C-alpha positions as CSV (number, residue, x, y, z in Angstrom):
1,A,-21.0,-40.3,-81.4
2,S,-17.5,-41.2,-81.1
3,A,-16.3,-44.5,-78.6
4,V,-19.0,-46.5,-79.5
5,G,-16.8,-49.5,-80.6
6,K,-16.3,-49.0,-84.5
7,T,-13.2,-49.6,-84.9
8,L,-13.2,-52.8,-83.4
9,I,-16.5,-53.7,-85.3
10,S,-14.7,-52.6,-88.8
11,I,-11.7,-55.2,-88.1
12,N,-13.9,-57.9,-86.8
13,M,-16.6,-57.7,-89.7
14,A,-13.4,-57.5,-92.6
15,S,-11.7,-60.5,-90.4
16,E,-14.7,-62.6,-90.7
17,L,-15.8,-62.2,-94.5
18,A,-11.5,-62.9,-94.7
19,R,-11.8,-66.0,-93.0
20,E,-14.9,-67.2,-94.7
21,G,-12.4,-67.1,-97.8
22,Y,-13.4,-63.2,-99.6
23,S,-10.6,-60.6,-100.5
24,V,-11.0,-58.0,-98.2
25,C,-9.5,-54.2,-97.6
26,L,-10.0,-52.7,-94.4
27,A,-9.3,-48.7,-94.8
28,D,-8.7,-46.5,-91.7
29,F,-10.3,-43.2,-92.8
30,D,-10.5,-41.8,-89.1
31,L,-7.7,-39.6,-90.8
32,Q,-6.6,-37.7,-87.9
33,F,-7.1,-40.6,-84.8
34,G,-7.5,-43.6,-86.7
35,D,-6.7,-46.7,-84.2
36,I,-6.7,-49.8,-86.6
37,R,-2.9,-49.9,-86.5
38,N,-3.0,-49.9,-82.9
39,Y,-5.7,-52.6,-82.5
40,L,-4.1,-55.1,-85.1
41,H,-0.3,-54.2,-84.0
42,L,0.6,-53.5,-87.4
43,T,3.8,-51.1,-88.7
44,P,2.7,-50.2,-91.8
45,E,5.7,-48.6,-94.3
46,Y,2.6,-46.7,-96.6
47,T,-0.2,-45.2,-95.4
48,I,-3.5,-43.9,-97.3
49,T,-0.9,-40.6,-97.6
50,D,1.3,-42.4,-99.7
51,L,-1.5,-44.0,-101.9
52,C,-3.5,-40.2,-102.3
53,D,0.6,-39.3,-103.5
54,S,0.8,-42.5,-106.1
55,I,-3.0,-41.8,-107.3
56,K,-2.1,-38.1,-108.1
57,A,1.2,-39.0,-110.1
58,D,-0.8,-41.9,-112.0
59,S,-4.6,-42.3,-111.9
60,G,-4.1,-45.9,-113.0
61,N,-0.8,-46.9,-110.5
62,S,-1.4,-50.5,-108.6
63,L,-2.2,-49.5,-105.3
64,M,-2.2,-52.9,-104.0
65,P,1.5,-53.5,-103.2
66,M,1.4,-50.3,-100.5
67,L,-1.5,-52.1,-98.6
68,T,-0.6,-53.3,-95.2
69,T,-1.1,-57.0,-94.7
70,Y,-2.8,-58.2,-91.5
71,A,-2.5,-62.4,-91.2
72,Y,-3.4,-64.7,-88.5
73,E,-3.4,-68.5,-88.5
74,G,-4.1,-68.7,-92.4
75,V,-6.6,-65.5,-92.5
76,S,-5.6,-62.2,-94.2
77,F,-6.8,-59.0,-95.5
78,Q,-5.2,-55.7,-96.5
79,V,-5.6,-52.6,-94.5
80,I,-4.9,-48.6,-95.4
81,P,-3.9,-47.5,-92.3
82,N,-4.4,-43.9,-91.8
83,P,-1.5,-40.8,-92.1
84,T,1.2,-41.4,-89.6
85,K,1.7,-37.6,-88.8
86,L,-1.4,-35.6,-87.8
87,E,-0.7,-32.7,-90.0
88,E,-1.2,-34.9,-93.1
89,A,-4.7,-35.3,-92.4
90,Y,-5.6,-32.0,-93.1
91,N,-4.1,-31.9,-96.9
92,L,-5.4,-35.1,-98.2
93,S,-8.6,-34.1,-100.3
94,P,-11.7,-36.5,-100.1
95,E,-11.3,-36.6,-103.7
96,T,-8.4,-38.0,-104.1
97,I,-9.2,-40.4,-101.1
98,I,-12.1,-41.3,-103.5
99,D,-10.4,-41.6,-106.4
100,V,-8.0,-44.6,-104.2
101,L,-11.1,-46.4,-103.1
102,K,-11.9,-46.7,-106.9
103,N,-8.9,-47.7,-108.2
104,L,-8.8,-50.6,-105.6
105,R,-13.0,-52.0,-105.8
106,M,-12.2,-53.7,-108.4
107,Q,-9.4,-55.9,-106.4
108,Y,-11.5,-56.9,-104.0
109,D,-15.0,-58.6,-103.1
110,Y,-15.3,-56.5,-100.3
111,I,-13.7,-52.5,-98.8
112,I,-14.9,-52.3,-95.2
113,V,-14.0,-48.6,-94.4
114,D,-14.2,-46.9,-90.6
115,T,-14.8,-43.4,-90.5
116,T,-15.3,-40.5,-88.0
117,S,-18.5,-40.2,-86.2
118,M,-19.3,-36.5,-88.3
119,F,-21.1,-35.3,-91.4
120,S,-17.9,-34.2,-93.4
121,V,-17.1,-34.1,-97.1
122,L,-15.1,-37.1,-96.8
123,N,-17.9,-39.4,-95.2
124,L,-20.4,-37.7,-97.2
125,A,-18.6,-38.8,-100.5
126,L,-17.9,-41.9,-98.6
127,L,-21.7,-42.5,-98.0
128,D,-22.6,-41.9,-101.5
129,I,-20.6,-44.6,-103.0
130,S,-20.8,-47.2,-100.1
131,T,-23.0,-50.5,-100.9
132,I,-24.1,-51.0,-97.2
133,V,-23.5,-48.0,-93.9
134,T,-23.7,-49.6,-90.4
135,F,-24.8,-46.9,-88.3
136,L,-23.3,-47.8,-85.2
137,G,-24.9,-46.4,-82.0
138,I,-25.1,-47.4,-78.2
139,V,-27.4,-46.7,-75.2
140,D,-25.5,-45.9,-72.4
141,F,-26.8,-42.7,-71.2
142,I,-28.9,-39.6,-72.8
143,P,-26.7,-37.5,-75.2
144,T,-26.0,-40.9,-77.3
145,I,-29.3,-41.5,-77.7
146,K,-29.8,-37.8,-79.3
147,N,-26.7,-38.2,-81.3
148,M,-27.9,-41.4,-82.4
149,K,-31.6,-40.4,-83.5
150,I,-30.5,-37.0,-85.1
151,G,-27.5,-38.9,-86.9
152,N,-30.1,-41.5,-88.3
153,E,-32.5,-38.8,-89.3
154,T,-30.0,-37.3,-91.4
155,L,-28.7,-40.4,-93.1
156,H,-32.5,-40.9,-94.1
157,T,-32.7,-37.3,-95.4
158,L,-30.3,-38.1,-97.8
159,N,-32.8,-40.5,-99.7
160,Y,-30.9,-43.5,-99.9
161,D,-32.5,-46.7,-100.7
162,S,-34.5,-48.1,-97.3
163,N,-32.0,-51.2,-97.0
164,K,-28.7,-49.0,-97.3
165,I,-28.3,-48.2,-93.8
166,R,-28.0,-50.6,-91.2
167,L,-29.0,-49.9,-87.6
168,V,-26.6,-51.3,-85.2
169,L,-26.9,-51.5,-81.2
170,N,-23.7,-52.1,-79.8
171,R,-22.6,-53.1,-75.9
172,S,-26.6,-53.6,-75.5
173,D,-26.6,-54.7,-71.9
174,S,-24.1,-52.3,-70.5
175,K,-24.9,-51.7,-67.1
176,T,-27.7,-48.7,-67.7
177,H,-31.9,-47.8,-66.8
178,I,-32.7,-47.0,-70.4
179,Q,-34.6,-49.9,-71.5
180,L,-34.5,-51.0,-75.4
181,K,-37.9,-50.6,-76.3
182,D,-37.5,-47.2,-75.0
183,V,-34.8,-46.7,-77.2
184,V,-36.5,-47.9,-80.4
185,S,-39.4,-45.9,-79.8
186,I,-37.7,-42.8,-79.9
187,L,-35.6,-43.6,-83.0
188,G,-39.1,-44.6,-84.4
189,E,-37.5,-48.1,-86.0
190,D,-36.1,-50.9,-85.0
191,F,-32.4,-52.3,-85.0
192,Y,-31.1,-54.0,-87.4
193,H,-28.8,-55.6,-85.7
194,I,-27.6,-56.1,-81.9
195,L,-24.0,-56.5,-80.2
196,H,-23.9,-57.3,-76.7
197,N,-21.7,-55.8,-74.3
198,D,-18.0,-57.9,-73.5
199,F,-15.8,-55.5,-72.5
200,I,-13.0,-58.1,-71.3
201,S,-13.0,-60.0,-74.6
202,A,-12.8,-56.8,-76.3
203,R,-10.2,-55.6,-74.3
204,E,-8.2,-58.9,-75.0
205,S,-8.3,-58.9,-78.2
206,I,-7.0,-55.0,-78.2
207,A,-4.0,-56.2,-76.2
208,T,-3.4,-59.2,-78.6
209,G,-3.8,-58.1,-81.5
210,I,-5.9,-60.4,-82.5
211,P,-9.5,-59.9,-84.1
212,L,-12.2,-61.7,-81.6
213,V,-13.6,-63.9,-84.5
214,L,-10.4,-65.3,-85.2
215,N,-9.1,-65.9,-81.3
216,G,-11.1,-69.2,-81.0
217,Q,-12.8,-68.2,-78.3
218,E,-17.0,-68.5,-79.4
219,S,-18.0,-65.8,-76.9
220,E,-21.7,-64.6,-77.4
221,L,-20.2,-61.2,-79.2
222,T,-17.7,-63.2,-81.4
223,Q,-21.1,-65.2,-82.7
224,E,-23.1,-62.0,-82.9
225,L,-20.3,-60.5,-85.3
226,R,-20.1,-64.2,-87.3
227,A,-24.2,-63.2,-87.8
228,L,-23.9,-60.0,-88.5
229,V,-21.4,-60.4,-91.5
230,A,-23.7,-63.5,-92.3
231,R,-26.2,-61.4,-93.0
232,Y,-24.8,-58.9,-95.2
233,T,-23.3,-61.4,-97.3
234,N,-27.0,-63.8,-97.0
235,K,-24.7,-66.6,-96.0
236,G,-24.8,-68.9,-92.9
237,Y,-21.8,-69.8,-90.9
238,K,-20.2,-72.0,-88.2
239,T,-18.3,-71.5,-85.7
240,M,-14.3,-72.3,-85.7
241,E,-14.1,-75.6,-83.8
242,P,-10.6,-77.5,-83.3
243,Q,-10.1,-80.5,-85.8
244,K,-8.2,-82.6,-82.8
245,K,-6.9,-82.0,-79.6
246,N,-4.2,-79.3,-79.4
247,S,-4.5,-78.4,-82.9
248,W,-5.3,-74.7,-84.6
249,L,-8.3,-74.4,-85.2
250,S,-9.8,-74.6,-88.7
251,K,-12.5,-72.1,-90.1
252,I,-15.5,-74.2,-91.3
253,F,-18.4,-72.7,-93.3
254,S,-21.9,-74.1,-94.9
């Protein structure tokens, strides 16, 4: 379902991977209404439209100079913004977008894609070439649970490896009378990872343009986001700690 926090979580996953020293590209493939540029306060010179035009002109073109860089306190990653104009989204073919990713995938350790919440031709193509699919859900009311169940069952009918689909619950302790155990029973499987609700921190992150994992406030949600990335990379993590009084926070890893 929409409004489950996909964009905020994809941004923080990209940020945490970059903080760990990986080369990362974050793609906003909610082509019509993507918000990554707004969340990160970016003003991109190029968008996915330009990358598609370039790859159609010459499949061997280097696309990296056309990406937008997000940087904060020594941590940086590249972003592929969604089109600036709504009508441009209708003129982009899934095949060309996949060609863009294939062009870039050898240049990065990780490419994270934020998509729409539907089984479109583009999204199905993205699912096919993805190593891991984070299927994010919330349990604030019955229709969202129904949508989560339908979506999860559909993913399993696509015959992907069982380890490919990771069911993640967001805003798990938001005010609701729905019990987690009941949701698990309905879905027929446990959640791979659980993220707690922290609306205030999320709102502040969007307002400042600084991802939660980079702002130095080690909230419960921040640590859960770090733990999710650590599970994906099979690498432990340590929280950001100040080197000395009034100094900027350093990144420390195990």
